[in-house]
C-alpha positions as a Markdown table, in Angstrom:
| # | Residue | x | y | z |
|---|---|---|---|---|
| 1 | Met | 204.1 | 117.3 | 224.0 |
| 2 | Arg | 205.7 | 115.5 | 221.2 |
| 3 | Leu | 203.9 | 113.4 | 218.6 |
| 4 | Ser | 204.9 | 110.7 | 216.1 |
| 5 | Leu | 202.9 | 108.5 | 213.8 |
| 6 | Val | 203.1 | 104.9 | 214.7 |
| 7 | Thr | 200.7 | 103.2 | 212.3 |
| 8 | Pro | 199.5 | 105.2 | 209.3 |
| 9 | Pro | 196.0 | 104.8 | 207.9 |
| 10 | Thr | 195.6 | 101.6 | 205.8 |
| 11 | Ala | 193.4 | 103.2 | 203.2 |
| 12 | Glu | 192.7 | 106.7 | 201.7 |
| 13 | Pro | 189.4 | 108.4 | 202.3 |
| 14 | Val | 188.6 | 108.4 | 198.5 |
| 15 | Thr | 189.4 | 105.9 | 195.8 |
| 16 | Leu | 191.3 | 106.3 | 192.6 |
| 17 | Glu | 188.0 | 105.8 | 190.7 |
| 18 | Glu | 186.3 | 108.6 | 192.6 |
| 19 | Val | 189.0 | 111.2 | 192.0 |
| 20 | Lys | 189.3 | 110.2 | 188.3 |
| 21 | Ser | 185.6 | 110.6 | 187.9 |
| 22 | Thr | 185.8 | 114.1 | 189.4 |
| 23 | Ser | 188.6 | 115.0 | 187.1 |
| 24 | Arg | 186.7 | 113.3 | 184.2 |
| 25 | Val | 189.5 | 111.0 | 183.1 |
| 26 | Ser | 187.9 | 107.8 | 184.1 |
| 27 | Asn | 188.9 | 105.9 | 180.9 |
| 28 | Asn | 192.5 | 107.0 | 181.0 |
| 29 | Thr | 194.9 | 104.9 | 183.1 |
| 30 | Asp | 198.1 | 106.6 | 182.0 |
| 31 | Asp | 198.3 | 108.9 | 185.1 |
| 32 | Asp | 197.1 | 106.4 | 187.7 |
| 33 | Ala | 200.4 | 106.5 | 189.6 |
| 34 | Asn | 200.2 | 110.3 | 189.7 |
| 35 | Phe | 196.6 | 110.3 | 190.9 |
| 36 | Asn | 197.5 | 107.9 | 193.7 |
| 37 | Asn | 200.2 | 110.2 | 194.8 |
| 38 | Trp | 197.9 | 113.2 | 194.6 |
| 39 | Ile | 195.3 | 111.5 | 196.7 |
| 40 | Ser | 197.8 | 111.1 | 199.6 |
| 41 | Thr | 199.0 | 114.7 | 199.1 |
| 42 | Ala | 195.5 | 116.1 | 199.1 |
| 43 | Arg | 194.5 | 114.1 | 202.2 |
| 44 | Glu | 197.6 | 115.4 | 204.1 |
| 45 | Ile | 196.7 | 119.0 | 203.0 |
| 46 | Val | 193.1 | 118.5 | 204.3 |
| 47 | Glu | 194.3 | 116.9 | 207.6 |
| 48 | Gly | 196.8 | 119.6 | 208.1 |
| 49 | Thr | 194.2 | 122.3 | 207.4 |
| 50 | Val | 191.6 | 121.0 | 209.8 |
| 51 | Asn | 194.1 | 119.4 | 212.3 |
| 52 | Arg | 192.1 | 116.2 | 212.2 |
| 53 | Gln | 192.8 | 112.5 | 211.5 |
| 54 | Leu | 190.6 | 111.2 | 208.8 |
| 55 | Val | 191.0 | 107.4 | 208.4 |
| 56 | Ser | 192.1 | 105.8 | 211.6 |
| 57 | Ala | 195.8 | 105.8 | 212.5 |
| 58 | Gln | 197.8 | 105.2 | 215.7 |
| 59 | Trp | 199.9 | 108.0 | 217.3 |
| 60 | Arg | 202.5 | 108.2 | 220.0 |
| 61 | Met | 202.3 | 111.2 | 222.4 |
| 62 | Cys | 205.1 | 111.8 | 224.8 |
| 63 | Leu | 204.7 | 114.1 | 227.8 |
| 64 | Asp | 207.2 | 115.3 | 230.4 |
| 65 | Cys | 204.7 | 115.5 | 233.2 |
| 66 | Trp | 201.1 | 114.9 | 234.1 |
| 67 | Pro | 198.6 | 117.6 | 233.2 |
| 68 | Asn | 198.7 | 119.2 | 236.7 |
| 69 | Gly | 202.1 | 120.5 | 235.6 |
| 70 | Asn | 204.0 | 118.9 | 238.5 |
| 71 | Ala | 205.7 | 115.6 | 237.8 |
| 72 | Gln | 205.9 | 114.7 | 241.5 |
| 73 | Ile | 202.4 | 115.7 | 242.7 |
| 74 | Gly | 200.9 | 112.3 | 242.5 |
| 75 | Asn | 202.2 | 110.1 | 245.3 |
| 76 | Asp | 201.0 | 108.1 | 248.2 |
| 77 | Ser | 201.6 | 110.9 | 250.7 |
| 78 | Leu | 198.8 | 113.0 | 249.2 |
| 79 | Pro | 195.1 | 112.2 | 249.5 |
| 80 | Trp | 193.5 | 111.2 | 246.3 |
| 81 | Trp | 191.1 | 114.2 | 246.3 |
| 82 | Val | 194.1 | 116.6 | 245.9 |
| 83 | Thr | 194.5 | 115.5 | 242.3 |
| 84 | Met | 191.3 | 113.8 | 241.2 |
| 85 | Ala | 189.0 | 116.8 | 241.0 |
| 86 | Tyr | 188.2 | 117.3 | 237.3 |
| 87 | Asn | 189.0 | 120.5 | 235.6 |
| 88 | Gln | 190.4 | 121.4 | 232.2 |
| 89 | Ala | 193.9 | 121.8 | 233.6 |
| 90 | Asn | 193.7 | 118.3 | 235.1 |
| 91 | Ala | 192.9 | 116.5 | 231.9 |
| 92 | Ile | 195.1 | 115.2 | 229.0 |
| 93 | Gln | 193.8 | 116.6 | 225.7 |
| 94 | Phe | 194.4 | 114.5 | 222.6 |
| 95 | Pro | 195.4 | 116.1 | 219.3 |
| 96 | Trp | 194.3 | 114.9 | 215.8 |
| 97 | Pro | 190.6 | 114.3 | 216.7 |
| 98 | Pro | 188.4 | 112.5 | 216.8 |
| 99 | Leu | 189.9 | 110.3 | 219.5 |
| 100 | Leu | 188.9 | 106.6 | 219.2 |
| 101 | Thr | 190.8 | 104.8 | 221.8 |
| 102 | Val | 193.7 | 105.2 | 224.3 |
| 103 | Asp | 195.7 | 102.0 | 223.7 |
| 104 | Ser | 198.3 | 102.2 | 226.4 |
| 105 | Ile | 200.0 | 104.5 | 228.9 |
| 106 | Tyr | 203.6 | 103.9 | 230.1 |
| 107 | Tyr | 205.5 | 106.1 | 232.6 |
| 108 | Leu | 208.9 | 106.2 | 234.1 |
| 109 | Asp | 208.3 | 105.6 | 237.8 |
| 110 | Ser | 210.5 | 107.2 | 240.5 |
| 111 | Gly | 213.0 | 104.3 | 240.2 |
| 112 | Gly | 213.3 | 104.8 | 236.4 |
| 113 | Val | 211.2 | 101.7 | 235.5 |
| 114 | Asn | 209.0 | 101.9 | 232.5 |
| 115 | Thr | 205.6 | 101.0 | 234.0 |
| 116 | Leu | 202.2 | 100.3 | 232.4 |
| 117 | Trp | 199.5 | 102.4 | 233.9 |
| 118 | Ala | 196.4 | 100.3 | 234.2 |
| 119 | Ser | 193.3 | 101.6 | 232.4 |
| 120 | Ser | 191.3 | 101.3 | 235.7 |
| 121 | Asn | 193.2 | 104.5 | 236.8 |
| 122 | Tyr | 191.7 | 106.8 | 234.2 |
| 123 | Arg | 188.6 | 107.7 | 232.2 |
| 124 | Val | 188.5 | 108.5 | 228.5 |
| 125 | Ser | 185.9 | 110.7 | 226.8 |
| 126 | Thr | 185.5 | 110.3 | 223.1 |
| 127 | Tyr | 182.3 | 112.2 | 222.9 |
| 128 | Gly | 183.7 | 115.6 | 221.9 |
| 129 | Thr | 186.6 | 117.5 | 220.5 |
| 130 | Pro | 189.2 | 117.1 | 221.8 |
| 131 | Gly | 189.1 | 113.7 | 223.4 |
| 132 | Leu | 190.0 | 113.8 | 227.1 |
| 133 | Leu | 191.6 | 111.6 | 229.6 |
| 134 | Thr | 190.9 | 112.3 | 233.3 |
| 135 | Leu | 191.5 | 110.4 | 236.6 |
| 136 | Ala | 189.1 | 107.7 | 237.6 |
| 137 | Tyr | 187.3 | 108.2 | 240.9 |
| 138 | Ser | 189.7 | 107.9 | 243.9 |
| 139 | Lys | 192.8 | 107.7 | 241.7 |
| 140 | Tyr | 195.8 | 110.0 | 241.4 |
| 141 | Trp | 198.6 | 110.7 | 238.9 |
| 142 | Pro | 201.5 | 108.4 | 239.8 |
| 143 | Ala | 204.9 | 109.8 | 240.7 |
| 144 | Ile | 207.3 | 109.9 | 237.8 |
| 145 | Gln | 210.9 | 110.8 | 237.2 |
| 146 | Pro | 211.3 | 114.5 | 236.2 |
| 147 | Val | 212.8 | 113.7 | 232.8 |
| 148 | Gln | 211.9 | 114.4 | 229.2 |
| 149 | Asp | 209.3 | 112.0 | 227.7 |
| 150 | Ala | 208.6 | 110.4 | 231.1 |
| 151 | Ile | 205.1 | 109.5 | 229.9 |
| 152 | Thr | 204.3 | 107.7 | 226.6 |
| 153 | Ile | 200.7 | 107.4 | 225.4 |
| 154 | Leu | 199.6 | 105.4 | 222.4 |
| 155 | Phe | 196.2 | 106.3 | 221.0 |
| 156 | Thr | 194.1 | 105.7 | 217.9 |
| 157 | Ala | 192.4 | 108.7 | 216.2 |
| 158 | Gly | 190.3 | 109.1 | 213.2 |
| 159 | Tyr | 186.7 | 108.5 | 211.9 |
| 160 | Gly | 187.3 | 104.8 | 211.4 |
| 161 | Thr | 187.0 | 103.5 | 207.9 |
| 162 | Pro | 186.9 | 105.6 | 204.7 |
| 163 | Ala | 183.2 | 105.3 | 204.6 |
| 164 | Ala | 182.9 | 107.1 | 207.9 |
| 165 | Val | 185.0 | 110.1 | 206.9 |
| 166 | Pro | 182.8 | 113.3 | 206.5 |
| 167 | Gln | 181.7 | 114.0 | 203.0 |
| 168 | Cys | 183.0 | 117.5 | 203.1 |
| 169 | Ala | 186.6 | 116.2 | 203.6 |
| 170 | Lys | 186.2 | 113.7 | 200.7 |
| 171 | Thr | 184.9 | 116.5 | 198.5 |
| 172 | Ala | 187.9 | 118.7 | 199.4 |
| 173 | Ile | 190.3 | 115.9 | 198.6 |
| 174 | Arg | 188.7 | 115.2 | 195.2 |
| 175 | Met | 188.8 | 118.9 | 194.4 |
| 176 | Leu | 192.4 | 119.2 | 195.4 |
| 177 | Val | 193.4 | 116.2 | 193.3 |
| 178 | Asp | 191.6 | 117.8 | 190.3 |
| 179 | Glu | 193.6 | 121.0 | 190.9 |
| 180 | Leu | 196.8 | 119.1 | 191.1 |
| 181 | Asp | 196.0 | 117.3 | 187.8 |
| 182 | Lys | 195.0 | 120.3 | 185.9 |
| 183 | Asn | 197.6 | 122.8 | 187.2 |
| 184 | Arg | 201.0 | 121.0 | 187.5 |
| 185 | Ser | 203.0 | 124.0 | 188.3 |
| 186 | Leu | 203.7 | 126.0 | 191.5 |
| 187 | Ser | 204.0 | 129.3 | 189.7 |
| 188 | Met | 201.3 | 130.4 | 187.2 |
| 189 | Val | 198.5 | 128.8 | 185.3 |
| 190 | Gly | 196.7 | 130.0 | 182.2 |
| 191 | Asp | 193.1 | 130.0 | 181.0 |
| 192 | Gly | 193.9 | 129.2 | 177.3 |
| 193 | Gly | 194.2 | 132.8 | 176.4 |
| 194 | Phe | 196.7 | 135.5 | 177.4 |
| 195 | Arg | 195.5 | 135.8 | 181.0 |
| 196 | Met | 197.7 | 134.1 | 183.7 |
| 197 | Tyr | 196.7 | 133.5 | 187.4 |
| 198 | Pro | 198.7 | 132.2 | 190.4 |
| 199 | Asn | 198.2 | 128.5 | 191.1 |
| 200 | Ala | 195.4 | 128.1 | 193.6 |
| 201 | Leu | 197.4 | 125.5 | 195.5 |
| 202 | Gly | 200.8 | 127.1 | 195.7 |
| 203 | Leu | 203.9 | 125.9 | 197.6 |
| 204 | Glu | 202.7 | 127.2 | 201.0 |
| 205 | Arg | 199.4 | 125.1 | 201.0 |
| 206 | Ile | 201.2 | 122.0 | 199.8 |
| 207 | Leu | 203.7 | 122.3 | 202.6 |
| 208 | Ala | 201.1 | 123.3 | 205.2 |
| 209 | Pro | 200.9 | 119.9 | 206.9 |
| 210 | Leu | 204.6 | 120.1 | 207.8 |
| 211 | Gln | 204.3 | 123.5 | 209.5 |
| 212 | Trp | 204.5 | 123.7 | 213.3 |
């Protein structure tokens, strides 16, 4: 499975005014550009920590084969019940929950033609984590070419608008922004006296969303 972001979120889960209020600098506009950058950084840290999409975004997921693990198992020579029975191994699981919609599925057919797979062929469950895609009744996985990225799925994930993002995630973002504002170093921070402490964020946490 390979993932790429197609359409990023159009808004952040928290506003500039909210984070400035948390950091108690509401009347100071000198650092607004920094605060906006820190909001994005903090949101990426939170998303990377919980492996969830907060505000809705569209993703592209590429697969080499259908979830049964055999790129050629779905074809007209097999009865539909061979591949339609639901089990965890026969479902496509979506990363970056919560799943909102499956927008399109294209596959390279046996002739190498990029073909749209109609939504009537599958069922999508958005009621739990992760979101699932399974075969519809009496349908089967179509035959595909055994090549890399033979299947391309566009899907939208996230809680919707910023207002729908869980409050705990918003609180974490505000606290992280406050930390970035007050401790602008990756090494050590002081308490005003002689004692020094490691920065609570640190380079590893800041780069956590990029780890794989």
